[in-house]
matplotlib code that plots the C-alpha trace (Angstrom):
import matplotlib.pyplot as plt

x = [-0.2, 1.5, 2.0, -0.3, -3.0, -3.0, -4.6, -2.1, -2.2, -0.7, 2.7, 3.7, 6.6, 9.0, 8.1, 6.5, 3.3, 0.9, -1.6, -4.3, -2.3, -1.6, -5.6, -6.0, -3.8, -4.7, -8.6, -7.6, -5.7, -8.4, -10.9, -9.1, -7.6, -11.2, -12.5, -9.4, -10.1, -13.6, -12.0, -8.4, -9.0, -11.8, -8.8, -7.3, -10.2, -9.6, -5.4, -7.2, -9.3, -6.2, -3.7, -5.6, -6.6, -10.6, -12.4, -16.3, -16.7, -16.4, -14.4, -16.6, -18.7, -15.2, -14.7, -18.2, -17.8, -14.4, -15.7, -19.2, -18.4, -16.3, -18.9, -21.3, -20.2, -19.0, -22.2, -24.0, -22.0, -21.3, -24.0, -23.1, -19.5, -20.8, -22.2, -19.5, -17.2, -19.4, -19.8, -16.1, -14.0, -13.3, -9.4, -9.9, -12.3, -10.2, -6.8, -9.2, -10.2, -7.0, -5.2, -7.7, -7.5, -4.6, -4.1, -6.7, -5.4, -1.9, -4.2, -6.1, -2.3, -0.8, -4.4, -3.4, -6.8, -9.9, -12.0, -9.7, -9.6, -13.1, -13.2, -10.7, -12.3, -15.5, -13.5, -11.4, -15.2, -15.9, -13.1, -13.0, -16.7, -15.1, -12.7, -15.1, -17.5, -14.1, -12.3, -15.3, -16.1, -12.0, -12.2, -15.7, -14.7, -11.2, -11.8, -14.7, -15.8, -14.4, -10.9, -13.2, -15.0, -11.3, -10.8, -14.1, -12.8, -9.6, -11.3, -13.8, -10.9, -8.7, -11.6, -12.6, -9.2, -8.4, -11.7, -11.4, -7.9, -8.4, -9.0, -5.6, -3.3, -4.7, -3.9, -0.7, -0.1, -1.0, 1.1, 4.0, 4.1, 1.1, -2.2, -1.2, 0.3, -3.3, -4.0, -0.2, -0.2, -2.6, 0.2, 2.8, -0.6, -2.3, 1.5, 1.5, -2.0, -1.6, 1.4, -0.4, -3.7, -1.7, 0.7, -1.9, -5.3, -6.7, -9.2, -13.3, -16.5, -20.2, -20.1, -23.9, -24.0, -25.9, -23.5, -25.5, -25.2, -28.3, -27.0, -30.6, -31.0, -27.8, -28.9, -31.9, -30.4, -27.4, -30.2, -31.8, -28.9, -27.3, -30.4, -31.3, -27.9, -27.4, -30.6, -30.0, -26.1, -27.5, -30.6, -28.6, -26.1, -28.7, -30.7, -33.9, -34.1, -33.3, -35.9, -32.9, -32.7, -36.4, -36.5, -33.0, -35.0, -38.1, -36.0, -34.4, -37.5, -39.0, -36.0, -36.3, -39.7, -39.1, -36.5, -37.8, -40.5, -37.5, -35.6, -39.0, -39.1, -35.6, -34.3, -30.8, -31.5, -28.5, -29.7, -32.0, -35.0, -34.1, -31.4, -34.1, -35.8, -32.9, -34.0, -30.5, -29.8, -32.8, -32.7, -28.8, -29.5, -32.6, -30.6, -27.6, -29.9, -31.1, -27.5, -25.3, -27.7, -27.2, -23.4, -23.4, -25.2, -23.2, -19.8, -20.8, -21.9, -19.3, -16.8, -18.9, -19.9, -16.3, -14.8, -17.3, -19.2, -16.5, -13.5, -11.5, -8.8, -9.0, -5.9, -7.9, -11.3, -9.8, -8.1, -11.2, -12.5, -9.2, -9.8, -12.7, -10.5, -8.1, -11.0, -11.9, -8.5, -7.2, -10.4, -12.9, -10.8, -12.1, -15.4, -15.4, -14.1, -16.7, -19.5, -18.5, -18.5, -21.8, -23.7, -24.0, -27.3, -26.6, -23.5, -25.2, -28.0, -25.4, -23.3, -25.5, -27.2, -23.9, -23.6, -26.9, -25.5, -22.5, -24.7, -26.9, -23.6, -23.1, -26.4, -25.7, -22.7, -22.7, -22.0, -19.4, -17.2, -13.9, -12.0, -8.7, -6.6, -4.1, -1.4, 1.5, 4.8, 3.3, 3.9, 2.1, -1.1, -1.2, -2.8, -6.5, -8.5, -9.7, -13.2, -12.7, -12.4, -15.8, -17.4, -16.1, -13.7, -16.4, -18.6, -15.7, -14.8, -18.3, -18.8, -15.6, -16.7, -20.2, -18.6, -16.0, -19.2, -21.0, -19.4, -17.4, -20.6, -22.8, -20.4, -20.5, -24.0, -24.4, -21.7, -23.0, -26.5, -26.2, -24.5, -20.7, -21.5, -23.4, -20.9, -19.8, -23.2, -24.3, -21.5, -22.3, -25.8, -25.4, -22.6, -25.0, -27.6, -25.0, -24.4, -27.7, -29.2, -26.9, -27.8, -31.5, -31.3, -28.8, -31.1, -33.9, -32.0, -30.6, -34.0, -34.8, -31.4, -31.6, -35.3, -34.4, -31.3, -33.1, -36.0, -33.5, -32.2, -35.6, -36.7, -33.7, -34.7, -32.7, -34.2, -32.8, -35.4, -32.6, -30.4, -27.4, -28.0, -28.1, -24.8, -23.4, -25.1, -25.5, -26.0, -22.9, -20.7, -18.6, -20.6, -18.8, -19.0, -21.7, -22.0, -20.8, -24.3, -24.9, -22.0, -23.7, -26.9, -25.9, -23.4, -26.6, -28.7, -25.8, -25.3, -29.2, -29.6, -26.6, -28.6, -31.3, -29.2, -27.5, -30.6, -32.6, -29.4, -29.5, -32.7, -32.3, -29.3, -31.5, -34.0, -31.5, -30.6, -34.1, -34.3, -31.2, -32.2, -35.9, -34.9, -31.2, -31.4, -28.1, -27.4, -23.8, -24.7, -28.1, -26.2, -25.9, -22.5, -19.4, -16.0, -15.0, -16.4, -16.6, -14.9, -11.1, -11.3, -8.0, -7.1]
y = [0.1, 3.1, 6.2, 8.6, 6.0, 5.9, 8.6, 11.3, 10.7, 7.2, 7.6, 8.2, 10.5, 8.3, 7.9, 4.4, 3.4, 3.8, 0.8, 2.0, 2.0, -1.9, -2.6, -0.8, -2.9, -6.0, -5.4, -4.6, -7.3, -9.7, -8.5, -8.1, -11.8, -12.9, -10.7, -11.7, -15.4, -14.7, -13.4, -14.6, -18.1, -17.7, -17.0, -20.0, -22.5, -23.5, -24.5, -26.3, -28.2, -29.2, -30.1, -32.0, -35.7, -36.3, -39.5, -38.6, -35.4, -33.7, -30.7, -28.3, -29.5, -29.4, -26.0, -24.9, -26.2, -25.0, -21.4, -21.9, -24.3, -21.1, -18.5, -20.7, -21.8, -18.5, -16.5, -19.3, -18.6, -15.5, -14.2, -16.8, -15.8, -12.2, -13.4, -15.3, -12.3, -10.4, -13.3, -14.5, -11.5, -9.8, -10.4, -13.9, -15.1, -12.9, -14.8, -18.2, -17.1, -15.4, -19.0, -21.2, -19.5, -19.5, -23.4, -23.9, -21.8, -23.7, -27.3, -25.7, -24.6, -28.2, -30.4, -33.3, -33.7, -31.9, -33.7, -32.5, -29.1, -28.8, -29.9, -27.5, -24.5, -25.2, -25.1, -22.0, -19.9, -21.2, -19.7, -16.9, -15.7, -14.8, -12.1, -9.9, -9.0, -9.4, -6.3, -3.9, -4.6, -4.1, -0.9, 0.4, -0.8, 1.0, 4.3, 6.9, 10.2, 11.4, 9.1, 6.4, 7.3, 7.9, 4.4, 2.9, 4.6, 3.1, -0.3, 0.1, 1.3, -1.5, -4.2, -3.1, -2.7, -6.3, -7.4, -5.7, -6.4, -10.2, -11.2, -10.0, -10.8, -14.0, -14.2, -13.2, -15.8, -18.7, -17.6, -16.8, -18.9, -21.9, -22.1, -22.8, -19.5, -17.8, -19.8, -19.9, -16.0, -15.6, -17.1, -14.1, -11.6, -13.7, -14.0, -10.0, -9.8, -12.1, -10.5, -6.9, -8.7, -10.3, -7.4, -4.1, -5.1, -4.9, -7.5, -6.2, -8.2, -7.4, -7.3, -7.6, -11.0, -14.0, -16.8, -19.0, -18.8, -19.5, -22.2, -23.0, -19.8, -20.0, -23.0, -21.6, -18.8, -20.8, -22.8, -19.7, -18.0, -21.1, -22.1, -19.0, -18.9, -22.5, -22.6, -19.3, -20.7, -24.0, -22.9, -20.9, -23.5, -25.8, -23.2, -23.9, -27.4, -29.2, -29.4, -29.5, -25.9, -25.3, -27.6, -25.7, -22.3, -23.6, -24.5, -21.3, -19.6, -21.3, -21.2, -17.1, -16.8, -19.2, -17.0, -14.2, -16.3, -18.3, -14.6, -13.7, -16.7, -17.3, -16.1, -15.0, -14.5, -14.7, -11.3, -9.2, -8.0, -4.3, -3.8, -3.3, -0.7, 1.3, 3.1, 3.6, -0.1, -1.5, 1.0, 0.2, -3.3, -3.0, -0.3, -3.0, -6.1, -3.7, -2.0, -5.1, -7.0, -5.1, -4.7, -8.3, -8.3, -5.9, -7.7, -11.0, -9.8, -7.6, -9.7, -12.5, -9.7, -8.1, -11.6, -14.2, -11.9, -9.1, -10.8, -9.2, -11.8, -12.5, -10.1, -7.2, -7.9, -7.7, -4.3, -2.5, -1.7, -0.7, 3.0, 2.9, 0.8, 3.9, 6.2, 3.5, 2.9, 6.5, 8.4, 6.3, 7.2, 10.7, 10.4, 8.1, 11.5, 13.5, 11.3, 11.6, 15.0, 15.7, 12.2, 9.6, 10.2, 12.2, 10.2, 7.1, 8.6, 10.5, 6.9, 4.8, 7.3, 8.0, 4.3, 3.8, 6.4, 4.0, 1.0, 3.4, 3.8, 0.6, -0.5, 1.6, -0.6, -1.9, -5.5, -4.1, -2.7, -3.6, -6.2, -5.6, -8.2, -7.4, -10.7, -10.5, -10.2, -8.4, -4.4, -4.1, -4.7, -2.8, -0.1, -0.7, 0.4, 3.9, 2.2, 1.1, 4.6, 5.5, 2.1, 1.3, 3.6, 6.3, 3.6, 2.7, 6.0, 6.7, 3.4, 4.0, 7.3, 6.0, 3.3, 5.9, 7.8, 5.0, 2.2, 3.9, 6.3, 2.9, 1.1, 3.8, 4.2, 0.5, 0.4, 3.6, 2.5, 0.0, -0.5, -1.5, -4.2, -5.7, -4.3, -8.0, -9.3, -5.9, -6.3, -9.9, -9.4, -6.4, -9.2, -12.0, -9.7, -8.4, -11.9, -13.5, -10.3, -10.7, -14.4, -14.0, -11.1, -12.7, -15.9, -13.7, -11.4, -14.6, -15.9, -12.4, -12.8, -15.9, -15.4, -12.6, -13.8, -16.9, -14.6, -12.5, -16.0, -16.8, -13.3, -13.9, -17.1, -19.4, -22.7, -23.1, -25.6, -28.9, -29.4, -29.7, -26.2, -25.0, -26.2, -24.4, -21.2, -19.7, -16.2, -13.9, -17.2, -17.5, -19.9, -23.0, -25.0, -22.7, -20.6, -17.0, -16.2, -17.5, -16.3, -12.5, -13.5, -14.7, -11.5, -9.2, -11.3, -11.4, -7.6, -7.4, -9.3, -7.7, -4.2, -5.6, -6.7, -3.4, -1.5, -3.8, -3.1, 0.1, 0.4, -1.2, 1.3, 4.1, 2.1, 1.9, 5.9, 6.7, 4.2, 6.1, 9.4, 9.2, 6.5, 7.3, 9.9, 12.3, 11.5, 10.4, 7.7, 6.4, 3.9, 4.5, 3.7, 4.6, 3.7, 5.9, 4.2, 0.7, -1.8, -2.6, 0.6, 1.7, 5.1]
z = [0.0, -1.2, 1.2, -0.8, -0.5, 3.5, 5.3, 6.3, 10.0, 9.7, 10.8, 14.4, 15.8, 14.7, 10.8, 11.6, 9.8, 13.4, 14.9, 12.9, 9.5, 10.2, 11.0, 7.5, 5.6, 7.3, 6.7, 2.9, 2.5, 3.9, 2.0, -1.2, -1.5, -1.6, -4.1, -5.9, -6.1, -7.1, -10.4, -10.7, -11.0, -14.0, -16.4, -15.2, -15.9, -19.4, -18.3, -15.3, -17.5, -20.0, -17.3, -14.1, -14.5, -13.2, -12.4, -12.1, -13.7, -17.1, -18.0, -18.3, -15.5, -13.1, -14.2, -13.3, -10.0, -9.3, -10.1, -8.4, -5.3, -4.1, -4.9, -3.2, 0.1, 0.3, -0.4, 2.2, 5.2, 5.3, 7.9, 10.0, 9.8, 10.4, 13.1, 14.9, 14.3, 16.7, 19.0, 19.7, 18.9, 15.7, 15.8, 16.8, 13.7, 11.3, 11.8, 11.9, 8.5, 7.1, 8.2, 6.8, 3.8, 3.3, 4.0, 1.7, -1.1, -0.8, -0.9, -4.1, -5.9, -5.3, -5.9, -7.9, -9.7, -10.5, -7.9, -4.5, -6.1, -6.2, -2.8, -1.9, -3.2, -1.4, 1.9, 0.5, -0.1, 3.4, 5.3, 3.0, 4.6, 7.7, 5.9, 3.9, 7.1, 9.4, 7.6, 7.5, 11.3, 11.9, 10.1, 11.9, 15.6, 15.2, 13.4, 13.7, 11.9, 8.6, 9.6, 9.5, 6.1, 4.5, 5.7, 3.9, 0.6, 0.8, 1.9, -1.2, -4.2, -3.1, -3.4, -6.5, -7.9, -7.4, -8.3, -11.8, -12.1, -11.3, -14.9, -16.2, -13.3, -13.7, -17.1, -16.8, -13.7, -16.0, -19.1, -17.1, -14.6, -14.1, -13.1, -9.7, -9.0, -9.2, -5.7, -4.2, -5.1, -1.8, 0.4, 1.3, 1.4, 3.6, 6.1, 5.8, 7.1, 10.0, 11.3, 11.4, 12.9, 15.7, 16.4, 15.6, 15.7, 19.2, 20.3, 20.1, 20.3, 21.1, 24.9, 24.9, 23.4, 24.6, 26.0, 23.6, 19.9, 17.5, 15.7, 14.2, 12.9, 11.1, 9.4, 8.2, 6.9, 5.2, 3.7, 2.4, 0.9, -0.2, -1.5, -3.8, -4.9, -6.1, -7.7, -9.6, -10.8, -11.5, -13.7, -15.5, -16.1, -17.3, -19.2, -17.0, -17.9, -14.9, -12.0, -9.3, -9.7, -9.0, -5.7, -4.7, -4.8, -3.4, -0.3, -0.2, -0.5, 1.9, 4.5, 3.6, 4.7, 8.0, 8.8, 10.3, 12.5, 14.0, 14.8, 16.4, 18.5, 19.3, 22.5, 21.2, 17.6, 15.0, 13.3, 15.8, 13.8, 15.4, 13.0, 10.2, 11.9, 11.2, 8.0, 6.7, 7.2, 5.3, 2.6, 2.1, 1.7, -0.4, -3.1, -2.7, -3.9, -7.3, -7.8, -7.2, -9.5, -12.0, -11.7, -12.2, -15.3, -16.9, -15.7, -16.7, -20.2, -21.3, -21.8, -23.2, -26.0, -26.4, -26.7, -28.2, -30.6, -31.5, -31.5, -28.3, -26.9, -23.4, -22.2, -24.2, -22.7, -19.2, -20.1, -21.6, -18.4, -16.7, -17.0, -14.7, -12.3, -11.9, -10.6, -8.1, -6.9, -6.8, -5.6, -3.6, -0.4, -1.3, -1.6, 1.8, 3.7, 1.7, 2.7, 6.2, 6.1, 4.1, 4.4, 2.0, 0.7, -2.9, -3.5, -3.5, -5.8, -8.3, -8.3, -9.6, -12.3, -13.7, -13.9, -15.7, -18.3, -18.8, -19.5, -22.1, -24.1, -24.2, -25.1, -28.5, -29.4, -33.2, -34.1, -36.2, -33.5, -34.7, -32.2, -29.9, -30.2, -28.3, -27.2, -25.0, -26.6, -29.9, -29.1, -32.2, -30.9, -27.7, -28.7, -29.0, -32.3, -32.7, -32.1, -29.0, -27.9, -29.4, -28.2, -24.9, -23.0, -22.4, -20.8, -18.8, -17.5, -16.9, -15.0, -12.7, -12.1, -10.7, -8.3, -7.1, -5.7, -4.7, -3.0, 0.1, 0.8, 0.6, 2.7, 5.6, 5.2, 6.3, 8.9, 10.4, 10.3, 13.3, 16.7, 16.4, 18.2, 15.4, 12.6, 11.7, 11.1, 9.3, 7.0, 6.4, 5.7, 3.1, 1.6, 1.5, -0.5, -2.8, -4.0, -4.0, -5.8, -8.8, -8.8, -8.8, -11.3, -13.5, -13.8, -14.9, -17.2, -18.7, -20.0, -21.4, -22.8, -24.6, -25.9, -27.2, -29.4, -30.8, -31.8, -33.9, -35.4, -36.3, -37.6, -39.8, -41.2, -39.1, -37.8, -34.1, -32.4, -32.8, -30.2, -32.8, -34.0, -30.5, -29.9, -33.0, -32.1, -28.6, -27.2, -27.2, -28.5, -31.6, -33.7, -34.9, -37.7, -39.8, -42.6, -43.0, -43.3, -40.0, -38.4, -39.0, -37.8, -34.7, -34.3, -34.8, -32.5, -29.8, -30.2, -30.0, -26.8, -25.3, -25.5, -23.8, -20.9, -20.9, -21.0, -18.3, -16.0, -16.5, -15.7, -12.1, -11.7, -12.0, -9.6, -7.2, -7.8, -6.4, -3.5, -2.1, -2.8, -1.4, 1.5, 2.5, 5.6, 5.8, 9.6, 10.1, 12.0, 13.9, 16.0, 20.0, 20.0, 17.8, 17.2, 19.7, 22.5, 21.0, 23.5, 21.9, 19.6, 18.6, 20.5]

ax = plt.figure().add_subplot(projection="3d")
ax.plot(x, y, z, "-o")
ax.set_aspect("equal")
plt.show()
């Protein structure tokens, strides 16, 4: 972490980094490796499929389990992990998460076959669930006021930077070293985070917590989040032709309905329903559901269009939106400070509106947009074509500006809307919503896109009723073994389907902007206890 990114008062009289700075370093590293592993491994999947032997799963099936097994266990256990952070101690559980994530990363990097890698990825996701809510609760317990807003901004910028740069970093590691390096790179980062946590992070926990943990509530919420997430993922993979997806969704929905009743009757509920009496907490989570659903759609389909339809190389697709990342990394801290000083409301409203404009710009990309075929080692391909600066660059800049304005203020509004003693739980609930919402939104939009794509082909005289035809031509993918006429028809139909996805996602972002403008209150905190008086808060 460079000195320009850290707050001004981060060094003590001797010129050394202060304890608060190391708290921030630990928090940023802990969350960043979780976000990084959600994206960096994607690029390694083709090489993993070629290199690893397998006994019980096919290549595509195994690759899907490697990616989705991590996301599923991470999502299902987030709320339980947040409650454990507050109950047993934030420092203690953060160290458990770091050590476990490091060991599971090492096991992934040394996996001898596909089946073992799948098991280790599920374990890695489960342990990563301790780190994301833990990182934010560490910041909440150790920073206050404008300093806290600045810390949230640094956390948001670093997290977004690692997420968006993950595909490029993954491609570099796979090409230069091995796919195993995509997992092993976590180990030295975790070692630094463990040292910083052990030496500099004070312990804090919910001192008012009951001695009896609500394990039944934890099981119900894991079923709710896990069932909805798995059902949405599996349904998309099988194009909603497998009843298992609907069974999982039904189990998740029933558990979700049962959850508030269990919380009401439990003597010591996992999630106190009183948290939702905070207007900012409820509104922030509602807008997160809508906004992150839109962002998932955008980030999922943009690489598909650029590579599968327009012909971008993987490296070029990874770099296409890096200009927006620059805004996130370098300016999120500033907007965190501004939100702490002036309130988060209008930043949370304007940010999604700007991102909606970005997606509306993408909704005009023509199927003839020139491809950027960047190849490492070939300098003649490093500069993008002029069409990139017309079709993608403005959208990348607007998207980065919108995210820069939104993420840190949203995080601050969330974490200051509840007592510090519930900070780990509050972060976990919001993170779970930010993962379930996207999957459900993606599932619904997938149905619309698929329908639009095949309707577009039918309008151009192509019969796509047979399984053989659909295996050769699929939405936003490069057709194989077909005529040039069919290639052109598929390109146009894919572009039209992409336009529909961007328009729907832009509408969701606009709805999120309205929700925040109307619902968020400008108070910096509605919580009765602040970081300055929290148990274990740094002086």
